C-alpha positions as CSV (number, residue, x, y, z in Angstrom):
1,M,0.1,-0.1,0.1
2,S,1.5,3.3,-1.0
3,N,2.1,5.9,1.6
4,V,2.7,8.8,-0.9
5,Q,0.9,11.9,0.4
6,A,-1.1,13.6,-2.5
7,E,-1.0,17.3,-2.9
8,K,-4.0,19.3,-3.7
9,D,-4.8,19.0,-7.4
10,G,-7.9,21.3,-7.9
11,W,-10.4,18.3,-7.7
12,E,-11.6,18.7,-4.3
13,A,-14.1,21.4,-4.8
14,R,-17.0,21.9,-2.5
15,A,-18.7,24.0,-5.1
16,R,-18.0,25.2,-8.6
17,V,-19.1,28.6,-9.7
18,G,-19.5,29.4,-13.3
19,V,-19.4,33.1,-14.4
20,V,-20.2,34.8,-17.6
21,V,-18.1,38.0,-18.3
22,P,-17.3,40.5,-20.8
23,H,-14.5,39.4,-23.0
24,A,-11.8,41.7,-21.9
25,D,-12.9,42.1,-18.1
26,V,-11.0,40.2,-15.5
27,G,-12.9,41.8,-12.5
28,P,-15.7,39.3,-11.7
29,E,-13.2,36.3,-11.7
30,S,-10.5,38.1,-9.7
31,E,-12.9,39.2,-7.1
32,F,-14.7,35.9,-6.7
33,Q,-11.5,34.0,-6.4
34,A,-10.3,36.6,-3.6
35,I,-13.6,35.9,-1.8
36,A,-13.7,32.0,-2.3
37,P,-12.8,29.6,0.4
38,D,-10.0,27.1,-0.8
39,D,-12.6,24.5,-1.8
40,V,-14.7,26.7,-4.0
41,F,-13.6,27.1,-7.4
42,V,-14.5,29.6,-10.2
43,H,-14.9,28.9,-13.9
44,G,-15.3,31.7,-16.5
45,S,-16.8,32.0,-19.9
46,R,-16.4,35.1,-22.1
47,V,-18.8,37.0,-24.3
48,H,-17.8,39.9,-26.6
49,F,-18.9,43.3,-25.4
50,G,-18.7,45.9,-27.8
51,A,-17.9,48.7,-25.6
52,M,-14.8,47.2,-24.4
53,R,-11.4,46.9,-26.2
54,A,-8.2,44.8,-25.7
55,G,-6.4,45.2,-22.4
56,G,-10.0,46.1,-20.9
57,E,-9.9,49.8,-22.3
58,M,-13.3,51.5,-22.5
59,D,-14.6,55.0,-23.6
60,P,-15.2,57.1,-20.6
61,K,-18.8,56.7,-21.0
62,I,-20.1,53.3,-22.4
63,P,-22.7,53.6,-25.0
64,H,-25.9,51.7,-24.4
65,D,-26.2,49.7,-27.6
66,P,-23.5,47.5,-26.8
67,V,-24.9,47.2,-23.3
68,R,-28.3,45.8,-24.6
69,A,-26.4,43.6,-27.3
70,F,-24.4,41.8,-24.8
71,V,-27.5,39.9,-23.5
72,E,-29.1,39.4,-27.0
73,P,-28.8,36.1,-28.5
74,P,-27.0,34.0,-29.7
75,L,-23.7,34.9,-28.1
76,I,-24.4,34.9,-24.6
77,D,-27.0,31.8,-25.0
78,D,-23.9,29.9,-26.3
79,A,-21.6,30.9,-23.7
80,V,-24.1,29.9,-21.1
81,E,-24.7,26.6,-22.8
82,L,-21.1,25.9,-23.1
83,L,-20.5,26.7,-19.6
84,A,-23.2,24.6,-18.3
85,A,-21.8,21.5,-20.1
86,S,-19.3,21.4,-17.3
87,P,-20.2,19.9,-14.0
88,L,-20.8,23.2,-12.4
89,D,-23.3,24.0,-9.4
90,V,-24.3,27.4,-10.4
91,I,-23.9,30.1,-13.2
92,A,-23.7,33.8,-12.6
93,L,-23.7,36.7,-15.0
94,G,-21.0,39.2,-14.2
95,F,-22.6,42.1,-15.8
96,T,-24.7,44.9,-14.3
97,S,-25.6,47.5,-17.0
98,S,-27.7,45.1,-19.1
99,A,-30.2,44.5,-16.4
100,Y,-30.5,48.3,-15.8
101,V,-31.3,48.7,-19.7
102,L,-33.6,45.7,-19.7
103,G,-35.4,46.5,-16.4
104,A,-36.8,44.0,-13.9
105,D,-39.4,42.4,-16.6
106,G,-36.6,42.1,-19.2
107,E,-34.1,40.6,-16.8
108,R,-36.8,37.9,-15.9
109,A,-37.3,37.2,-19.5
110,L,-33.5,36.9,-19.9
111,F,-33.3,34.5,-17.2
112,E,-36.1,32.3,-18.5
113,R,-34.5,32.3,-22.0
114,L,-31.0,31.3,-20.7
115,A,-32.5,28.7,-18.3
116,R,-33.2,26.7,-21.3
117,R,-29.5,26.3,-22.0
118,T,-28.2,25.6,-18.4
119,R,-29.2,21.7,-18.1
120,G,-31.1,22.8,-14.7
121,I,-27.9,24.4,-13.3
122,P,-29.3,27.5,-11.1
123,L,-28.5,30.9,-12.7
124,T,-28.2,34.3,-11.3
125,G,-27.3,37.9,-12.2
126,T,-25.9,40.8,-10.3
127,T,-29.0,43.0,-9.8
128,A,-31.1,40.0,-9.0
129,A,-28.6,39.1,-6.4
130,A,-28.5,42.6,-5.0
131,V,-32.4,42.5,-4.6
132,S,-32.1,39.3,-2.7
133,G,-29.0,40.9,-0.6
134,F,-31.0,44.2,0.3
135,T,-33.8,41.9,1.2
136,A,-31.9,39.5,3.5
137,L,-30.4,42.6,5.3
138,G,-33.8,44.2,5.8
139,A,-32.5,47.2,3.7
140,R,-35.1,49.5,2.3
141,R,-33.3,52.8,2.0
142,V,-30.4,52.0,-0.6
143,A,-27.8,53.9,-2.3
144,I,-26.4,53.0,-5.6
145,V,-22.7,53.9,-6.6
146,N,-22.2,53.2,-10.2
147,P,-18.8,52.9,-12.1
148,P,-17.7,56.2,-13.6
149,W,-17.9,54.8,-17.2
150,F,-21.9,54.7,-16.6
151,D,-23.6,57.9,-17.8
152,D,-26.4,59.6,-15.9
153,R,-29.0,58.0,-18.0
154,L,-27.7,54.4,-17.3
155,S,-27.6,55.4,-13.6
156,G,-31.1,56.6,-13.6
157,L,-32.1,53.3,-15.3
158,G,-30.5,51.4,-12.4
159,S,-32.3,53.5,-10.0
160,A,-35.7,52.8,-11.8
161,Y,-34.8,49.1,-11.5
162,F,-34.3,49.1,-7.8
163,T,-37.3,51.6,-7.2
164,E,-39.5,49.1,-9.2
165,Q,-38.3,46.3,-6.9
166,G,-39.7,48.2,-3.9
167,F,-36.8,50.1,-2.6
168,A,-36.3,53.8,-1.7
169,V,-33.1,54.9,-3.7
170,V,-31.7,57.8,-1.7
171,H,-28.7,58.4,-3.9
172,H,-27.5,57.2,-7.0
173,G,-25.0,58.3,-9.7
174,P,-21.6,57.6,-11.3
175,C,-18.8,57.7,-8.8
176,G,-16.5,60.7,-9.5
177,L,-13.3,58.5,-10.1
178,P,-11.0,58.0,-13.2
179,S,-13.1,56.3,-15.9
180,N,-10.6,53.5,-16.0
181,Q,-10.5,50.1,-14.4
182,K,-6.8,50.1,-13.6
183,L,-7.0,53.7,-12.0
184,I,-9.7,53.0,-9.3
185,T,-8.1,52.3,-5.9
186,P,-9.6,51.0,-2.7
187,E,-8.7,54.3,-0.9
188,A,-10.4,56.4,-3.6
189,L,-13.5,54.4,-3.8
190,S,-13.7,54.4,0.3
191,D,-13.3,58.2,0.4
192,W,-16.0,58.5,-2.4
193,I,-18.5,56.4,-0.3
194,R,-17.6,58.2,2.8
195,T,-18.0,61.7,1.7
196,T,-20.8,61.4,-1.2
197,V,-23.1,58.5,0.0
198,A,-22.9,58.4,4.0
199,G,-24.7,61.6,4.4
200,H,-27.8,60.3,2.7
201,R,-28.2,57.6,5.7
202,P,-28.9,54.5,3.6
203,D,-29.5,51.1,5.2
204,A,-27.2,49.7,2.6
205,V,-25.1,50.7,-0.4
206,L,-24.4,48.9,-3.5
207,V,-21.2,49.5,-5.5
208,A,-22.6,48.4,-8.8
209,G,-20.7,47.4,-12.0
210,N,-18.8,44.1,-11.9
211,G,-15.7,45.8,-13.4
212,I,-14.9,48.1,-10.8
213,R,-12.3,47.2,-8.0
214,A,-14.5,47.0,-4.8
215,V,-14.5,43.9,-2.6
216,G,-11.5,45.1,-0.7
217,V,-13.3,47.9,1.0
218,V,-16.4,46.2,2.2
219,N,-15.2,45.1,5.6
220,A,-13.4,48.4,6.6
221,L,-16.3,50.5,5.4
222,E,-19.0,48.5,7.4
223,C,-16.8,48.7,10.6
224,E,-16.6,52.5,10.1
225,L,-20.1,53.3,8.7
226,D,-23.5,52.5,10.1
227,F,-24.8,50.8,6.9
228,A,-24.2,47.4,5.1
229,V,-21.9,47.5,2.1
230,L,-22.6,45.4,-1.0
231,T,-20.7,45.2,-4.2
232,A,-21.5,43.6,-7.5
233,N,-19.1,40.7,-7.3
234,Q,-19.6,40.2,-3.6
235,V,-23.4,40.0,-3.7
236,L,-23.3,38.0,-6.8
237,F,-21.0,35.4,-5.4
238,W,-22.9,35.1,-2.1
239,H,-26.1,34.6,-4.2
240,A,-24.4,32.1,-6.3
241,L,-23.1,30.1,-3.3
242,H,-26.5,29.8,-1.8
243,L,-28.2,28.8,-5.1
244,A,-25.6,26.1,-5.3
245,G,-26.5,24.6,-1.9
246,A,-23.0,25.7,-0.7
247,Q,-24.4,27.6,2.4
248,E,-21.6,26.1,4.8
249,A,-18.9,27.6,2.2
250,A,-20.5,31.0,2.4
251,R,-20.8,31.0,6.2
252,R,-16.8,30.4,6.3
253,I,-16.2,33.7,4.4
254,T,-15.1,36.4,6.7
255,G,-13.8,39.9,5.8
256,Y,-16.3,40.7,3.0
257,G,-19.1,41.9,4.8
258,R,-22.0,41.0,7.3
259,L,-23.9,39.8,4.1
260,F,-22.2,36.5,4.4
261,E,-23.6,35.8,7.8
262,L,-27.0,35.7,6.1
263,A,-29.1,33.5,3.7
264,P,-31.3,34.5,0.9
265,A,-34.9,33.6,1.2
266,E,-34.5,31.6,-2.1
267,A,-31.4,29.5,-0.9
268,R,-31.3,26.0,-2.4
269,P,-31.5,23.4,0.4
270,Q,-28.2,21.9,1.3
271,P,-27.4,18.3,0.0
272,S,-28.1,15.5,2.6
273,G,-25.2,15.0,4.6
274,A,-23.8,18.6,4.2
275,V,-22.1,20.0,7.2
276,A,-24.3,22.6,8.8
């Protein structure tokens, strides 16, 4: 009998999370993996996004036509189907602005369409996850901090989305930071939230946009301020884990906000024999 001790080889996953991202964006995968426990693995699929160039470059304000085109068939449908061919536990759409443009009804129709390609694997998206997160937190007054590459009209559509879901949006707008993913720092984002949002006294703030660097500031801001802090990738990953039935893995996550102490109402039951 061999006494060789095998090293970790990546097959010991408690949960596997698939994420669909714009072709030149590394934000969702980077932040998911930063948050993830050692036994949760992230698998990405990419879809062409017409407002993004090689290297992640974008215009200072992204046009709306490519935002809508990102979720039109056939590219995203094919990407979801190919991702769902893998033995995954959940699929997440790492894109915020398309839901703003579609509205809540259009987003539901998108999920219904894509569900026909997922082999029954649960599917979620950023804004749907944020609604679930706000609800789990008992937040009614919310603030939405959008990326600087969202224009005022797109930000207004986001406010309308959350208002339609029954929340009072006490502040929304593009943050006043450089419109460049690589130039947004945790320190600058924290200062913006502290000086621009805190005075509106929200129950919770959402830093929207999956391409904005944000998860690293959640814990520090919640310790300082008297409201919950959600970010696009943090809340999407939280929701995905619960839909995957990986509640135990979610509860092991610390340092990324009080949200991980809670479960969404629609959480999938844990498999029998799972550790509580």
